[in-house]
C-alpha positions in Angstrom: -20.1 56.6 107.7 -16.4 56.9 107.6 -14.4 53.7 107.8 -11.4 54.0 110.0 -8.8 51.4 109.8 -6.1 49.7 107.8 -8.2 47.1 106.0 -8.5 46.6 102.3 -10.2 49.4 100.5 -12.3 49.0 97.4 -10.5 50.4 94.4 -12.6 52.1 91.7 -13.2 50.2 88.5 -10.9 51.4 85.7 -11.8 51.8 82.0 -9.7 49.5 80.0 -10.7 49.9 76.3 -8.4 48.0 74.0 -9.0 48.7 70.3 -9.2 45.7 68.0 -7.3 47.3 65.2 -5.3 50.5 65.1 -3.1 51.6 62.2 -0.9 54.6 63.2 0.5 54.9 59.6 -3.0 55.2 58.2 -4.0 57.8 60.8 -0.8 59.8 60.1 -1.5 59.7 56.3 -5.1 60.9 56.9 -3.8 63.8 59.0 -1.3 64.8 56.4 -3.9 64.7 53.6 -6.3 66.8 55.8 -3.5 69.3 56.5 -2.9 70.0 52.8 -6.6 70.4 51.9 -7.3 74.0 51.0 -10.3 75.3 52.8 -11.5 78.8 53.7 -13.1 77.9 57.0 -11.4 79.6 60.0 -12.2 76.9 62.5 -10.6 74.4 60.2 -7.4 76.5 60.0 -7.3 76.5 63.8 -7.7 72.7 63.8 -4.9 72.4 61.3 -2.7 74.5 63.5 -3.5 72.4 66.5 -2.7 69.2 64.6 0.7 70.6 63.3 1.7 71.5 66.9 0.6 68.1 68.2 2.5 66.2 65.5 5.6 68.3 66.1 5.5 67.6 69.8 4.9 63.9 69.1 7.9 63.7 66.9 10.0 65.8 69.4 12.2 67.3 66.8 11.7 70.2 64.4 14.1 69.4 61.6 17.1 67.3 60.5 18.7 65.4 63.4 22.1 65.9 61.8 21.8 69.6 62.2 21.0 69.3 65.8 23.8 66.9 66.5 26.4 69.2 64.8 25.0 72.2 66.8 25.4 70.2 70.0 29.0 69.2 69.1 29.9 72.8 68.3 28.4 73.9 71.6 30.4 71.3 73.5 33.7 72.4 71.8 32.9 76.0 72.6 32.3 75.1 76.2 35.6 73.2 76.4 37.5 76.3 75.0 35.9 78.5 77.5 36.8 76.2 80.4 40.4 76.0 79.2 40.7 79.8 78.8 39.2 80.4 82.3 41.5 77.8 83.8 44.6 79.3 82.2 43.5 82.8 83.3 43.0 81.6 86.9 46.4 79.9 86.9 48.1 83.0 85.6 46.4 85.2 88.2 47.1 82.8 91.1 50.7 82.4 90.2 51.3 86.1 90.0 53.0 87.9 92.9 50.8 91.0 92.5 47.6 89.1 93.3 49.3 87.8 96.5 50.4 91.3 97.4 46.8 92.6 96.8 45.4 89.9 99.1 47.9 90.7 101.8 47.0 94.5 101.5 43.3 93.8 102.0 44.0 91.4 104.9 45.8 94.2 106.9 
């Protein structure tokens, strides 16, 4: 039967496994050793590829962080230059009498 009402509902039991001992450094070392083992098995190559992608996503960077920070800095400076040039161009166009004459010609 369906219970209708606002009473307390029974929540499902959750699985709360807590490992007794976990060493992430040891696990990472084992993965690196396994990555550099030379095997001819195709399924093992696929597993190595999956592990490389997984560790890359876990680390969330694909290289030197200094390179990325310098690229971000260059991008921000370039954006500032573009904004300044566009602002200057808009100021020159708006202060020109020809633009005002053009707007008046279209409004007639």
